[in-house]
ZAGUKE-324249 format. One record per residue (C-alpha): x, y, z. Coordinates in steps of 0.02 Angstrom, whole numbers, padded with zeros to 5 digits, always signed. Example, Ala and Ser with C-alpha at 12.3 -4.5 7.8 and 13.67 -1.06 7.14 Angstrom:
BEGIN
+00615-00225+00390;+00684-00053+00357;
//
This chain:
BEGIN
+09920+09257+17526;+09790+09126+17566;+09830+08997+17698;+09809+08818+17639;+09816+08640+17701;+09877+08497+17591;+09816+08322+17629;+09847+08157+17543;+09700+08037+17548;+09719+07849+17531;+09592+07723+17470;+09604+07535+17498;+09497+07396+17427;+09497+07206+17429;+09394+07113+17299;+09371+06932+17250;+09436+06882+17078;+09299+06849+16951;+09406+06835+16794;+09531+06704+16736;+09668+06756+16616;+09766+06618+16529;+09920+06672+16432;+10011+06556+16313;+10177+06569+16223;+10199+06461+16068;+10373+06439+15996;+10396+06374+15818;+10571+06335+15751;+10629+06276+15580;+10784+06299+15474;+10689+06387+15334;+10589+06546+15358;+10439+06483+15258;+10435+06321+15357;+10442+06417+15521;+10295+06526+15472;+10195+06376+15413;+10224+06288+15579;+10176+06446+15674;+10015+06462+15575;+09974+06278+15600;+10004+06290+15788;+09894+06445+15802;+09755+06362+15701;+09763+06210+15815;+09746+06312+15973;+09608+06418+15896;+09510+06262+15846;+09525+06193+16022;+09463+06355+16098;+09316+06361+15978;+09272+06178+16018;+09250+06231+16200;+09120+06361+16154;+09228+06515+16139;+09228+06631+15989;+09382+06642+15880;+09399+06825+15931;+09412+06777+16115;+09590+06718+16084;+09694+06877+16076;+09870+06894+16006;+09979+06989+16130;+10150+06969+16047;+10220+06907+15883;+10403+06900+15836;+10517+06810+15714;+10704+06802+15744;+10856+06710+15680;+10934+06584+15797;+11118+06544+15818;+11210+06412+15918;+11386+06425+15990;+11525+06300+15965;+11713+06287+15979;+11819+06275+15823;+11977+06169+15806;+12076+06307+15892;+11955+06304+16039;+11884+06474+15995;+11700+06510+16016;+11604+06526+15853;+11420+06541+15810;+11324+06462+15669;+11151+06491+15599;+11023+06371+15674;+10860+06423+15592;+10717+06541+15631;+10609+06554+15786;+10433+06625+15785;+10358+06666+15954;+10172+06700+15975;+10094+06764+16135;+09909+06727+16159;+09782+06775+16291;+09613+06701+16337;+09499+06784+16466;+09338+06714+16538;+09228+06721+16693;+09300+06631+16844;+09257+06448+16823;+09377+06310+16876;+09290+06183+16765;+09313+06289+16609;+09495+06318+16655;+09521+06130+16673;+09437+06097+16506;+09552+06222+16420;+09708+06141+16494;+09653+05964+16452;+09603+06007+16273;+09767+06097+16235;+09868+05954+16312;+09788+05833+16190;+09856+05929+16040;+10029+05924+15962;+10061+06103+16020;+10155+06126+16183;+10136+06308+16236;+10208+06383+16394;+10056+06431+16498;+10025+06550+16641;+09864+06588+16736;+09815+06749+16824;+09659+06798+16919;+09587+06972+16901;+09422+07070+16899;+09309+07107+16752;+09249+07280+16804;+09412+07369+16842;+09330+07539+16824;+09215+07501+16970;+09364+07457+17079;+09453+07616+17027;+09300+07722+17065;+09284+07644+17238;+09467+07681+17273;+09447+07863+17223;+09290+07885+17330;+09379+07810+17481;+09534+07916+17450;+09427+08073+17440;+09331+08033+17600;+09494+07990+17688;+09574+08156+17638;+09421+08257+17688;+09416+08174+17859;+09602+08206+17887;+09583+08388+17834;+09437+08415+17953;+09531+08336+18099;+09688+08439+18066;+09589+08600+18046;+09492+08574+18206;+09649+08529+18302;+09735+08686+18234;+09589+08800+18278;+09550+08849+18099;+09403+08823+17982;+09417+08720+17823;+09380+08828+17672;+09349+08793+17489;+09441+08659+17393;+09579+08735+17286;+09655+08589+17191;+09657+08402+17168;+09814+08311+17112;+09797+08132+17050;+09915+08022+16952;+09813+07923+16826;+09923+07770+16831;+09864+07595+16787;+09813+07489+16936;+09883+07313+16956;+09722+07219+16988;+09784+07040+16997;+09775+06911+17134;+09944+06864+17209;+09898+06682+17178;+09999+06608+17034;+09954+06448+16945;+10076+06377+16819;+10071+06222+16711;+10245+06181+16648;+10228+05995+16613;+10115+05918+16482;+10071+05772+16597;+10006+05897+16724;+09895+05973+16590;+09825+05803+16546;+09771+05778+16727;+09713+05957+16756;+09528+05915+16749;+09547+05814+16909;+09685+05914+16993;+09617+06092+16993;+09526+06150+17148;+09587+06323+17194;+09524+06478+17282;+09638+06624+17235;+09680+06760+17359;+09579+06919+17356;+09647+07063+17254;+09708+07207+17362;+09734+07379+17287;+09767+07555+17351;+09775+07727+17275;+09810+07904+17333;+09746+08077+17291;+09815+08244+17353;+09695+08387+17397;+09729+08568+17441;+09601+08669+17542;+09598+08848+17600;+09594+08871+17788;+09516+09021+17875;
//
């Protein structure tokens, strides 16, 4: 039976964000289904028009979620028992807009949306455009790290490192987002965003591991 050595290599990278991701959630509520859908369509068209007016293409605004549900409210009847009654329909639309890191563009988006009748919940994240490049760098570092560990352990043990037998890697999705969070919850804040925004998000730190098995002689 061949003797082997198993080593886990770790890669670590830190990169500056170069991508802004704005997510929006639009809620439309009416008593009638048709009215709810009309309001949802009107709200989406309004946001789309605003985005296009800033130089984006219509296709840049992506739909991430779309749901329509009935809504009920609770109340107490004359016997003080809890009851529920139908209170209309709610349509929720999740939207996403990505663009190169530019604080001025981000401010323009906030200000333009705040000037409409739509009041979406907004969240901002900072990421990287070329995630494949980051992943490749992590894998190279993990491989070099494992090879160095294997050579040190082999030398210390008085054996020679032989051929590589196997590589075990979990192809999971990396979380390549800056820990910096920027939220706009109040419409008045959005109206003043063009003057208020001056941020430098934290670098994005990521790590990954790969397990290697070598023969030892």
